[in-house]
PDB file of the backbone (N, CA, C, O) and the ligand in Angstrom, with CONECT records:
HET     ZN  A 101       1
ATOM      1  N   UNK A   1     -44.455 165.820  30.351  1.00  0.00           N
ATOM      2  CA  UNK A   1     -44.680 164.618  31.137  1.00  0.00           C
ATOM      3  C   UNK A   1     -43.934 163.588  30.674  1.00  0.00           C
ATOM      4  O   UNK A   1     -43.717 163.397  29.477  1.00  0.00           O
ATOM      5  N   UNK A   2     -43.547 162.940  31.524  1.00  0.00           N
ATOM      6  CA  UNK A   2     -42.443 161.726  31.341  1.00  0.00           C
ATOM      7  C   UNK A   2     -42.930 160.478  31.881  1.00  0.00           C
ATOM      8  O   UNK A   2     -43.367 160.402  33.029  1.00  0.00           O
ATOM      9  N   UNK A   3     -42.867 159.481  31.075  1.00  0.00           N
ATOM     10  CA  UNK A   3     -43.254 158.026  31.580  1.00  0.00           C
ATOM     11  C   UNK A   3     -42.292 157.541  32.306  1.00  0.00           C
ATOM     12  O   UNK A   3     -41.123 157.523  31.921  1.00  0.00           O
ATOM     13  N   UNK A   4     -42.713 157.068  33.511  1.00  0.00           N
ATOM     14  CA  UNK A   4     -41.499 156.215  34.134  1.00  0.00           C
ATOM     15  C   UNK A   4     -41.040 155.070  33.384  1.00  0.00           C
ATOM     16  O   UNK A   4     -41.794 154.383  32.695  1.00  0.00           O
ATOM     17  N   UNK A   5     -39.744 154.857  33.524  1.00  0.00           N
ATOM     18  CA  UNK A   5     -39.120 153.976  32.783  1.00  0.00           C
ATOM     19  C   UNK A   5     -38.245 152.965  33.642  1.00  0.00           C
ATOM     20  O   UNK A   5     -37.445 153.429  34.455  1.00  0.00           O
ATOM     21  N   UNK A   6     -38.368 151.709  33.493  1.00  0.00           N
ATOM     22  CA  UNK A   6     -37.439 150.923  34.143  1.00  0.00           C
ATOM     23  C   UNK A   6     -35.967 150.971  33.737  1.00  0.00           C
ATOM     24  O   UNK A   6     -35.003 150.843  34.491  1.00  0.00           O
ATOM     25  N   UNK A   7     -35.956 151.184  32.372  1.00  0.00           N
ATOM     26  CA  UNK A   7     -34.710 151.085  31.579  1.00  0.00           C
ATOM     27  C   UNK A   7     -34.064 152.384  31.527  1.00  0.00           C
ATOM     28  O   UNK A   7     -34.479 153.143  30.651  1.00  0.00           O
ATOM     29  N   UNK A   8     -33.090 152.817  32.320  1.00  0.00           N
ATOM     30  CA  UNK A   8     -32.829 154.211  32.044  1.00  0.00           C
ATOM     31  C   UNK A   8     -32.181 154.493  30.630  1.00  0.00           C
ATOM     32  O   UNK A   8     -32.202 155.557  30.012  1.00  0.00           O
ATOM     33  N   UNK A   9     -31.608 153.314  30.265  1.00  0.00           N
ATOM     34  CA  UNK A   9     -31.001 153.696  28.689  1.00  0.00           C
ATOM     35  C   UNK A   9     -32.075 153.872  27.664  1.00  0.00           C
ATOM     36  O   UNK A   9     -31.859 154.432  26.589  1.00  0.00           O
ATOM     37  N   UNK A  10     -33.338 153.342  28.044  1.00  0.00           N
ATOM     38  CA  UNK A  10     -34.480 153.457  26.913  1.00  0.00           C
ATOM     39  C   UNK A  10     -34.918 155.137  27.347  1.00  0.00           C
ATOM     40  O   UNK A  10     -35.286 155.923  26.474  1.00  0.00           O
ATOM     41  N   UNK A  11     -34.837 155.448  28.494  1.00  0.00           N
ATOM     42  CA  UNK A  11     -35.157 156.763  28.609  1.00  0.00           C
ATOM     43  C   UNK A  11     -34.095 157.928  27.854  1.00  0.00           C
ATOM     44  O   UNK A  11     -34.383 158.950  27.231  1.00  0.00           O
ATOM     45  N   UNK A  12     -32.892 157.382  28.151  1.00  0.00           N
ATOM     46  CA  UNK A  12     -31.862 158.234  27.610  1.00  0.00           C
ATOM     47  C   UNK A  12     -31.939 158.182  26.228  1.00  0.00           C
ATOM     48  O   UNK A  12     -31.687 159.260  25.691  1.00  0.00           O
ATOM     49  N   UNK A  13     -32.229 157.197  25.430  1.00  0.00           N
ATOM     50  CA  UNK A  13     -32.473 157.057  23.989  1.00  0.00           C
ATOM     51  C   UNK A  13     -33.516 158.020  23.492  1.00  0.00           C
ATOM     52  O   UNK A  13     -33.358 158.632  22.436  1.00  0.00           O
ATOM     53  N   UNK A  14     -34.752 158.179  24.372  1.00  0.00           N
ATOM     54  CA  UNK A  14     -35.891 159.065  24.076  1.00  0.00           C
ATOM     55  C   UNK A  14     -35.203 160.628  24.065  1.00  0.00           C
ATOM     56  O   UNK A  14     -35.639 161.555  23.383  1.00  0.00           O
ATOM     57  N   UNK A  15     -34.125 160.697  24.904  1.00  0.00           N
ATOM     58  CA  UNK A  15     -33.975 162.085  24.943  1.00  0.00           C
ATOM     59  C   UNK A  15     -32.683 162.377  23.909  1.00  0.00           C
ATOM     60  O   UNK A  15     -32.133 163.478  23.854  1.00  0.00           O
ATOM     61  N   UNK A  16     -32.342 161.389  23.216  1.00  0.00           N
ATOM     62  CA  UNK A  16     -31.273 161.371  22.183  1.00  0.00           C
ATOM     63  C   UNK A  16     -31.363 162.787  21.140  1.00  0.00           C
ATOM     64  O   UNK A  16     -30.618 163.763  21.046  1.00  0.00           O
ATOM     65  N   UNK A  17     -32.405 162.473  20.548  1.00  0.00           N
ATOM     66  CA  UNK A  17     -32.446 163.489  19.455  1.00  0.00           C
ATOM     67  C   UNK A  17     -32.940 164.736  19.985  1.00  0.00           C
ATOM     68  O   UNK A  17     -32.534 165.692  19.324  1.00  0.00           O
ATOM     69  N   UNK A  18     -33.665 165.039  20.936  1.00  0.00           N
ATOM     70  CA  UNK A  18     -33.903 166.402  21.606  1.00  0.00           C
ATOM     71  C   UNK A  18     -32.422 166.871  21.916  1.00  0.00           C
ATOM     72  O   UNK A  18     -31.949 167.942  21.535  1.00  0.00           O
ATOM     73  N   UNK A  19     -31.813 165.988  22.604  1.00  0.00           N
ATOM     74  CA  UNK A  19     -30.470 166.281  23.044  1.00  0.00           C
ATOM     75  C   UNK A  19     -29.558 166.925  21.746  1.00  0.00           C
ATOM     76  O   UNK A  19     -29.182 168.093  21.652  1.00  0.00           O
ATOM     77  N   UNK A  20     -29.390 166.154  21.072  1.00  0.00           N
ATOM     78  CA  UNK A  20     -28.648 166.409  19.838  1.00  0.00           C
ATOM     79  C   UNK A  20     -29.173 167.715  19.066  1.00  0.00           C
ATOM     80  O   UNK A  20     -28.424 168.423  18.393  1.00  0.00           O
ATOM     81  N   UNK A  21     -30.540 167.952  19.237  1.00  0.00           N
ATOM     82  CA  UNK A  21     -31.210 169.201  18.730  1.00  0.00           C
ATOM     83  C   UNK A  21     -30.863 170.266  19.477  1.00  0.00           C
ATOM     84  O   UNK A  21     -30.914 171.403  19.006  1.00  0.00           O
ATOM     85  N   UNK A  22     -30.496 170.034  20.640  1.00  0.00           N
ATOM     86  CA  UNK A  22     -30.230 171.064  21.622  1.00  0.00           C
ATOM     87  C   UNK A  22     -31.423 171.948  21.961  1.00  0.00           C
ATOM     88  O   UNK A  22     -31.426 173.174  22.069  1.00  0.00           O
ATOM     89  N   UNK A  23     -32.554 170.998  22.127  1.00  0.00           N
ATOM     90  CA  UNK A  23     -33.841 171.506  22.588  1.00  0.00           C
ATOM     91  C   UNK A  23     -34.235 170.940  23.950  1.00  0.00           C
ATOM     92  O   UNK A  23     -35.387 171.046  24.370  1.00  0.00           O
ATOM     93  N   UNK A  24     -33.370 170.405  24.556  1.00  0.00           N
ATOM     94  CA  UNK A  24     -33.665 169.833  25.990  1.00  0.00           C
ATOM     95  C   UNK A  24     -33.547 171.127  27.073  1.00  0.00           C
ATOM     96  O   UNK A  24     -32.828 172.122  26.988  1.00  0.00           O
ATOM     97  N   UNK A  25     -34.408 170.791  28.004  1.00  0.00           N
ATOM     98  CA  UNK A  25     -34.381 171.731  29.164  1.00  0.00           C
ATOM     99  C   UNK A  25     -32.946 171.562  29.922  1.00  0.00           C
ATOM    100  O   UNK A  25     -32.331 170.498  29.856  1.00  0.00           O
ATOM    101  N   UNK A  26     -32.501 172.588  30.582  1.00  0.00           N
ATOM    102  CA  UNK A  26     -31.016 172.317  31.400  1.00  0.00           C
ATOM    103  C   UNK A  26     -31.398 171.060  32.222  1.00  0.00           C
ATOM    104  O   UNK A  26     -30.595 170.127  32.193  1.00  0.00           O
ATOM    105  N   UNK A  27     -32.259 170.959  32.777  1.00  0.00           N
ATOM    106  CA  UNK A  27     -32.498 169.743  33.603  1.00  0.00           C
ATOM    107  C   UNK A  27     -32.570 168.463  32.791  1.00  0.00           C
ATOM    108  O   UNK A  27     -32.155 167.405  33.263  1.00  0.00           O
ATOM    109  N   UNK A  28     -33.003 168.532  31.784  1.00  0.00           N
ATOM    110  CA  UNK A  28     -33.086 166.908  31.068  1.00  0.00           C
ATOM    111  C   UNK A  28     -31.640 166.961  30.605  1.00  0.00           C
ATOM    112  O   UNK A  28     -30.895 165.992  30.752  1.00  0.00           O
ATOM    113  N   UNK A  29     -31.208 168.214  29.987  1.00  0.00           N
ATOM    114  CA  UNK A  29     -29.814 167.980  29.485  1.00  0.00           C
ATOM    115  C   UNK A  29     -28.668 167.393  30.495  1.00  0.00           C
ATOM    116  O   UNK A  29     -27.758 166.663  30.104  1.00  0.00           O
ATOM    117  N   UNK A  30     -28.838 167.806  31.812  1.00  0.00           N
ATOM    118  CA  UNK A  30     -28.005 167.309  32.777  1.00  0.00           C
ATOM    119  C   UNK A  30     -28.276 165.872  32.967  1.00  0.00           C
ATOM    120  O   UNK A  30     -27.341 165.075  33.048  1.00  0.00           O
ATOM    121  N   UNK A  31     -29.623 165.466  33.047  1.00  0.00           N
ATOM    122  CA  UNK A  31     -29.909 164.277  33.219  1.00  0.00           C
ATOM    123  C   UNK A  31     -29.314 163.216  32.203  1.00  0.00           C
ATOM    124  O   UNK A  31     -28.794 162.140  32.499  1.00  0.00           O
ATOM    125  N   UNK A  32     -29.505 163.753  30.936  1.00  0.00           N
ATOM    126  CA  UNK A  32     -28.739 162.935  29.908  1.00  0.00           C
ATOM    127  C   UNK A  32     -27.470 162.735  30.109  1.00  0.00           C
ATOM    128  O   UNK A  32     -26.989 161.604  30.053  1.00  0.00           O
ATOM    129  N   UNK A  33     -26.725 163.864  30.384  1.00  0.00           N
ATOM    130  CA  UNK A  33     -25.294 163.981  30.483  1.00  0.00           C
ATOM    131  C   UNK A  33     -24.833 163.019  31.642  1.00  0.00           C
ATOM    132  O   UNK A  33     -23.882 162.238  31.684  1.00  0.00           O
ATOM    133  N   UNK A  34     -25.763 163.308  32.533  1.00  0.00           N
ATOM    134  CA  UNK A  34     -25.271 162.327  33.885  1.00  0.00           C
ATOM    135  C   UNK A  34     -25.230 160.991  33.507  1.00  0.00           C
ATOM    136  O   UNK A  34     -24.274 160.290  33.840  1.00  0.00           O
ATOM    137  N   UNK A  35     -26.298 160.490  32.750  1.00  0.00           N
ATOM    138  CA  UNK A  35     -26.527 159.109  32.413  1.00  0.00           C
ATOM    139  C   UNK A  35     -25.297 158.683  31.538  1.00  0.00           C
ATOM    140  O   UNK A  35     -24.750 157.581  31.570  1.00  0.00           O
ATOM    141  N   UNK A  36     -24.939 159.824  30.699  1.00  0.00           N
ATOM    142  CA  UNK A  36     -23.889 159.397  29.498  1.00  0.00           C
ATOM    143  C   UNK A  36     -22.536 159.174  30.304  1.00  0.00           C
ATOM    144  O   UNK A  36     -21.621 158.448  29.916  1.00  0.00           O
ATOM    145  N   UNK A  37     -22.546 159.901  31.473  1.00  0.00           N
ATOM    146  CA  UNK A  37     -21.150 159.638  32.277  1.00  0.00           C
ATOM    147  C   UNK A  37     -20.908 158.307  32.775  1.00  0.00           C
ATOM    148  O   UNK A  37     -19.774 157.874  32.976  1.00  0.00           O
ATOM    149  N   UNK A  38     -21.998 157.636  32.980  1.00  0.00           N
ATOM    150  CA  UNK A  38     -21.696 156.051  33.528  1.00  0.00           C
ATOM    151  C   UNK A  38     -22.225 155.183  32.812  1.00  0.00           C
ATOM    152  O   UNK A  38     -22.367 154.030  33.219  1.00  0.00           O
ATOM    153  N   UNK A  39     -22.662 155.627  31.468  1.00  0.00           N
ATOM    154  CA  UNK A  39     -23.139 154.556  30.687  1.00  0.00           C
ATOM    155  C   UNK A  39     -22.362 154.539  29.428  1.00  0.00           C
ATOM    156  O   UNK A  39     -22.531 155.483  28.656  1.00  0.00           O
ATOM    157  N   UNK A  40     -21.577 153.647  29.129  1.00  0.00           N
ATOM    158  CA  UNK A  40     -20.697 153.796  28.005  1.00  0.00           C
ATOM    159  C   UNK A  40     -21.461 153.290  26.739  1.00  0.00           C
ATOM    160  O   UNK A  40     -21.021 153.610  25.635  1.00  0.00           O
ATOM    161  N   UNK A  41     -22.664 152.460  26.847  1.00  0.00           N
ATOM    162  CA  UNK A  41     -23.415 151.908  25.772  1.00  0.00           C
ATOM    163  C   UNK A  41     -24.033 153.267  25.167  1.00  0.00           C
ATOM    164  O   UNK A  41     -23.950 153.430  23.950  1.00  0.00           O
ATOM    165  N   UNK A  42     -24.617 154.198  25.924  1.00  0.00           N
ATOM    166  CA  UNK A  42     -25.241 155.125  25.632  1.00  0.00           C
ATOM    167  C   UNK A  42     -24.335 156.478  24.893  1.00  0.00           C
ATOM    168  O   UNK A  42     -24.572 157.206  23.929  1.00  0.00           O
ATOM    169  N   UNK A  43     -23.455 156.407  25.657  1.00  0.00           N
ATOM    170  CA  UNK A  43     -22.144 157.392  25.141  1.00  0.00           C
ATOM    171  C   UNK A  43     -21.877 157.067  23.784  1.00  0.00           C
ATOM    172  O   UNK A  43     -21.795 157.932  22.912  1.00  0.00           O
ATOM    173  N   UNK A  44     -21.742 155.878  23.579  1.00  0.00           N
ATOM    174  CA  UNK A  44     -21.358 155.580  22.220  1.00  0.00           C
ATOM    175  C   UNK A  44     -22.273 155.756  21.179  1.00  0.00           C
ATOM    176  O   UNK A  44     -21.946 156.180  20.071  1.00  0.00           O
ATOM    177  N   UNK A  45     -23.595 155.394  21.554  1.00  0.00           N
ATOM    178  CA  UNK A  45     -24.867 155.764  20.731  1.00  0.00           C
ATOM    179  C   UNK A  45     -24.869 157.315  20.568  1.00  0.00           C
ATOM    180  O   UNK A  45     -24.843 157.778  19.428  1.00  0.00           O
ATOM    181  N   UNK A  46     -24.895 158.034  21.514  1.00  0.00           N
ATOM    182  CA  UNK A  46     -24.691 159.577  21.295  1.00  0.00           C
ATOM    183  C   UNK A  46     -23.654 159.910  20.322  1.00  0.00           C
ATOM    184  O   UNK A  46     -23.954 160.660  19.392  1.00  0.00           O
ATOM    185  N   UNK A  47     -22.543 159.473  20.416  1.00  0.00           N
ATOM    186  CA  UNK A  47     -21.502 159.925  19.661  1.00  0.00           C
ATOM    187  C   UNK A  47     -21.637 159.546  18.307  1.00  0.00           C
ATOM    188  O   UNK A  47     -21.185 160.265  17.415  1.00  0.00           O
ATOM    189  N   UNK A  48     -22.265 158.392  18.052  1.00  0.00           N
ATOM    190  CA  UNK A  48     -22.382 157.607  16.809  1.00  0.00           C
ATOM    191  C   UNK A  48     -23.526 158.588  16.111  1.00  0.00           C
ATOM    192  O   UNK A  48     -23.382 158.962  14.947  1.00  0.00           O
ATOM    193  N   UNK A  49     -24.609 158.953  16.864  1.00  0.00           N
ATOM    194  CA  UNK A  49     -25.643 159.857  16.296  1.00  0.00           C
ATOM    195  C   UNK A  49     -24.929 161.100  15.832  1.00  0.00           C
ATOM    196  O   UNK A  49     -25.020 161.582  14.703  1.00  0.00           O
ATOM    197  N   UNK A  50     -24.123 161.620  16.948  1.00  0.00           N
ATOM    198  CA  UNK A  50     -23.719 162.904  16.550  1.00  0.00           C
ATOM    199  C   UNK A  50     -22.846 163.121  15.440  1.00  0.00           C
ATOM    200  O   UNK A  50     -22.852 164.140  14.749  1.00  0.00           O
ATOM    201  N   UNK A  51     -22.039 162.063  15.278  1.00  0.00           N
ATOM    202  CA  UNK A  51     -21.052 162.007  14.005  1.00  0.00           C
ATOM    203  C   UNK A  51     -21.853 161.845  12.840  1.00  0.00           C
ATOM    204  O   UNK A  51     -21.644 162.510  11.825  1.00  0.00           O
ATOM    205  N   UNK A  52     -22.808 160.950  12.937  1.00  0.00           N
ATOM    206  CA  UNK A  52     -23.794 160.759  11.802  1.00  0.00           C
ATOM    207  C   UNK A  52     -24.363 162.167  11.372  1.00  0.00           C
ATOM    208  O   UNK A  52     -24.397 162.538  10.199  1.00  0.00           O
ATOM    209  N   UNK A  53     -24.813 162.925  12.464  1.00  0.00           N
ATOM    210  CA  UNK A  53     -25.434 164.244  12.030  1.00  0.00           C
ATOM    211  C   UNK A  53     -24.485 165.261  11.240  1.00  0.00           C
ATOM    212  O   UNK A  53     -24.854 165.977  10.309  1.00  0.00           O
ATOM    213  N   UNK A  54     -23.165 165.194  11.791  1.00  0.00           N
ATOM    214  CA  UNK A  54     -22.198 166.166  11.202  1.00  0.00           C
ATOM    215  C   UNK A  54     -22.037 165.649   9.812  1.00  0.00           C
ATOM    216  O   UNK A  54     -21.900 166.463   8.899  1.00  0.00           O
ATOM    217  N   UNK A  55     -22.043 164.310   9.560  1.00  0.00           N
ATOM    218  CA  UNK A  55     -21.912 163.895   8.209  1.00  0.00           C
ATOM    219  C   UNK A  55     -22.890 164.305   7.285  1.00  0.00           C
ATOM    220  O   UNK A  55     -22.696 164.937   6.247  1.00  0.00           O
ATOM    221  N   UNK A  56     -24.122 163.835   7.813  1.00  0.00           N
ATOM    222  CA  UNK A  56     -25.277 164.211   7.033  1.00  0.00           C
ATOM    223  C   UNK A  56     -25.273 165.664   6.661  1.00  0.00           C
ATOM    224  O   UNK A  56     -25.241 166.069   5.499  1.00  0.00           O
ATOM    225  N   UNK A  57     -25.306 166.386   7.687  1.00  0.00           N
ATOM    226  CA  UNK A  57     -25.148 167.931   7.447  1.00  0.00           C
ATOM    227  C   UNK A  57     -24.263 168.328   6.370  1.00  0.00           C
ATOM    228  O   UNK A  57     -24.611 168.986   5.389  1.00  0.00           O
ATOM    229  N   UNK A  58     -23.061 167.875   6.618  1.00  0.00           N
ATOM    230  CA  UNK A  58     -21.886 168.206   5.466  1.00  0.00           C
ATOM    231  C   UNK A  58     -22.457 167.774   4.035  1.00  0.00           C
ATOM    232  O   UNK A  58     -22.352 168.502   3.049  1.00  0.00           O
ATOM    233  N   UNK A  59     -23.057 166.551   4.017  1.00  0.00           N
ATOM    234  CA  UNK A  59     -23.587 165.861   2.611  1.00  0.00           C
ATOM    235  C   UNK A  59     -24.632 166.644   2.075  1.00  0.00           C
ATOM    236  O   UNK A  59     -24.828 166.710   0.861  1.00  0.00           O
ATOM    237  N   UNK A  60     -25.406 167.320   3.024  1.00  0.00           N
ATOM    238  CA  UNK A  60     -26.613 167.872   2.473  1.00  0.00           C
ATOM    239  C   UNK A  60     -26.533 169.224   2.240  1.00  0.00           C
ATOM    240  O   UNK A  60     -27.322 169.797   1.488  1.00  0.00           O
ATOM    241  N   UNK A  61     -25.457 169.893   2.947  1.00  0.00           N
ATOM    242  CA  UNK A  61     -25.223 171.179   2.791  1.00  0.00           C
ATOM    243  C   UNK A  61     -25.037 171.650   1.272  1.00  0.00           C
ATOM    244  O   UNK A  61     -24.664 170.823   0.440  1.00  0.00           O
ATOM    245  N   UNK A  62     -25.278 172.883   0.933  1.00  0.00           N
ATOM    246  CA  UNK A  62     -25.328 173.187  -0.457  1.00  0.00           C
ATOM    247  C   UNK A  62     -24.439 172.388  -1.424  1.00  0.00           C
ATOM    248  O   UNK A  62     -23.353 172.038  -0.963  1.00  0.00           O
ATOM    249  N   UNK A  63     -24.709 172.064  -2.618  1.00  0.00           N
ATOM    250  CA  UNK A  63     -23.767 171.413  -3.534  1.00  0.00           C
ATOM    251  C   UNK A  63     -22.616 172.275  -3.713  1.00  0.00           C
ATOM    252  O   UNK A  63     -22.732 173.458  -4.034  1.00  0.00           O
ATOM    253  N   UNK A  64     -21.497 171.695  -3.507  1.00  0.00           N
ATOM    254  CA  UNK A  64     -20.251 172.459  -3.818  1.00  0.00           C
ATOM    255  C   UNK A  64     -20.322 173.266  -5.004  1.00  0.00           C
ATOM    256  O   UNK A  64     -20.564 172.831  -6.129  1.00  0.00           O
ATOM    257  N   UNK A  65     -20.091 174.504  -4.689  1.00  0.00           N
ATOM    258  CA  UNK A  65     -19.943 175.388  -5.780  1.00  0.00           C
ATOM    259  C   UNK A  65     -18.798 175.344  -6.878  1.00  0.00           C
ATOM    260  O   UNK A  65     -17.738 174.797  -6.575  1.00  0.00           O
ATOM    261  N   UNK A  66     -18.932 175.790  -7.901  1.00  0.00           N
ATOM    262  CA  UNK A  66     -17.438 175.575  -8.777  1.00  0.00           C
ATOM    263  C   UNK A  66     -16.382 176.371  -8.182  1.00  0.00           C
ATOM    264  O   UNK A  66     -15.236 175.945  -8.324  1.00  0.00           O
ATOM    265  N   UNK A  67     -16.553 177.403  -7.569  1.00  0.00           N
ATOM    266  CA  UNK A  67     -15.381 178.071  -7.025  1.00  0.00           C
ATOM    267  C   UNK A  67     -14.733 177.364  -5.875  1.00  0.00           C
ATOM    268  O   UNK A  67     -13.508 177.345  -5.758  1.00  0.00           O
ATOM    269  N   UNK A  68     -15.479 176.828  -5.091  1.00  0.00           N
ATOM    270  CA  UNK A  68     -15.065 176.052  -3.944  1.00  0.00           C
ATOM    271  C   UNK A  68     -14.497 174.784  -4.345  1.00  0.00           C
ATOM    272  O   UNK A  68     -13.555 174.289  -3.726  1.00  0.00           O
ATOM    273  N   UNK A  69     -15.094 174.167  -5.479  1.00  0.00           N
ATOM    274  CA  UNK A  69     -14.149 172.984  -5.931  1.00  0.00           C
ATOM    275  C   UNK A  69     -12.776 173.348  -6.507  1.00  0.00           C
ATOM    276  O   UNK A  69     -11.806 172.597  -6.406  1.00  0.00           O
ATOM    277  N   UNK A  70     -12.749 174.494  -7.092  1.00  0.00           N
ATOM    278  CA  UNK A  70     -11.491 174.887  -7.641  1.00  0.00           C
ATOM    279  C   UNK A  70     -10.273 175.265  -6.474  1.00  0.00           C
ATOM    280  O   UNK A  70      -9.067 175.050  -6.589  1.00  0.00           O
ATOM    281  N   UNK A  71     -10.950 175.861  -5.388  1.00  0.00           N
ATOM    282  CA  UNK A  71     -10.268 176.171  -4.409  1.00  0.00           C
ATOM    283  C   UNK A  71      -9.663 174.961  -3.800  1.00  0.00           C
ATOM    284  O   UNK A  71      -8.458 174.986  -3.549  1.00  0.00           O
ATOM    285  N   UNK A  72     -10.339 173.950  -3.548  1.00  0.00           N
ATOM    286  CA  UNK A  72     -10.226 172.642  -2.926  1.00  0.00           C
ATOM    287  C   UNK A  72      -9.212 171.681  -3.815  1.00  0.00           C
ATOM    288  O   UNK A  72      -8.387 170.899  -3.344  1.00  0.00           O
ATOM    289  N   UNK A  73      -9.451 171.909  -5.092  1.00  0.00           N
ATOM    290  CA  UNK A  73      -8.420 171.318  -6.119  1.00  0.00           C
ATOM    291  C   UNK A  73      -7.111 172.007  -6.069  1.00  0.00           C
ATOM    292  O   UNK A  73      -6.090 171.371  -6.330  1.00  0.00           O
ATOM    293  N   UNK A  74      -7.063 173.363  -5.727  1.00  0.00           N
ATOM    294  CA  UNK A  74      -5.927 174.059  -5.602  1.00  0.00           C
ATOM    295  C   UNK A  74      -5.188 173.690  -4.449  1.00  0.00           C
ATOM    296  O   UNK A  74      -3.960 173.766  -4.397  1.00  0.00           O
ATOM    297  N   UNK A  75      -5.988 173.249  -3.422  1.00  0.00           N
ATOM    298  CA  UNK A  75      -5.122 172.894  -2.298  1.00  0.00           C
ATOM    299  C   UNK A  75      -4.873 171.383  -2.240  1.00  0.00           C
ATOM    300  O   UNK A  75      -4.246 170.791  -1.362  1.00  0.00           O
ATOM    301  N   UNK A  76      -5.456 170.865  -3.298  1.00  0.00           N
ATOM    302  CA  UNK A  76      -5.245 169.322  -3.618  1.00  0.00           C
ATOM    303  C   UNK A  76      -5.761 168.427  -2.580  1.00  0.00           C
ATOM    304  O   UNK A  76      -5.246 167.358  -2.251  1.00  0.00           O
ATOM    305  N   UNK A  77      -6.982 169.031  -2.018  1.00  0.00           N
ATOM    306  CA  UNK A  77      -7.876 168.069  -1.192  1.00  0.00           C
ATOM    307  C   UNK A  77      -8.685 167.310  -1.845  1.00  0.00           C
ATOM    308  O   UNK A  77      -9.556 167.809  -2.557  1.00  0.00           O
ATOM    309  N   UNK A  78      -8.535 165.935  -1.710  1.00  0.00           N
ATOM    310  CA  UNK A  78      -9.262 164.951  -2.485  1.00  0.00           C
ATOM    311  C   UNK A  78     -10.555 165.114  -2.292  1.00  0.00           C
ATOM    312  O   UNK A  78     -10.834 165.044  -1.096  1.00  0.00           O
ATOM    313  N   UNK A  79     -11.598 165.332  -3.090  1.00  0.00           N
ATOM    314  CA  UNK A  79     -12.954 165.382  -2.995  1.00  0.00           C
ATOM    315  C   UNK A  79     -13.675 164.254  -2.753  1.00  0.00           C
ATOM    316  O   UNK A  79     -14.821 164.432  -2.340  1.00  0.00           O
ATOM    317  N   UNK A  80     -13.246 162.998  -2.925  1.00  0.00           N
ATOM    318  CA  UNK A  80     -13.772 161.844  -2.703  1.00  0.00           C
ATOM    319  C   UNK A  80     -13.219 161.005  -1.547  1.00  0.00           C
ATOM    320  O   UNK A  80     -13.697 159.897  -1.304  1.00  0.00           O
TER     321      UNK A  80
HETATM  322 ZN    ZN A 101     -27.500 154.007  28.925  1.00  0.00          ZN2+
END
């Protein structure tokens, strides 16, 4: 059930987390994307949230193993 919302952006924001979790129904996803198409503000919010998630996922993914660290330093990729 969905509460009627005067503010489409508020509704959009409600759908953001499920959208990013890919648990929206097809219809809801299309609705969100449709709104994102013509709302730059929400688009930025979604992008920000999305990049934040990618960053967090990387940050919390298993601590770097010693062998991975070695490989990275062999490639001279700065770790920080
Ligand atoms: Zn919006």
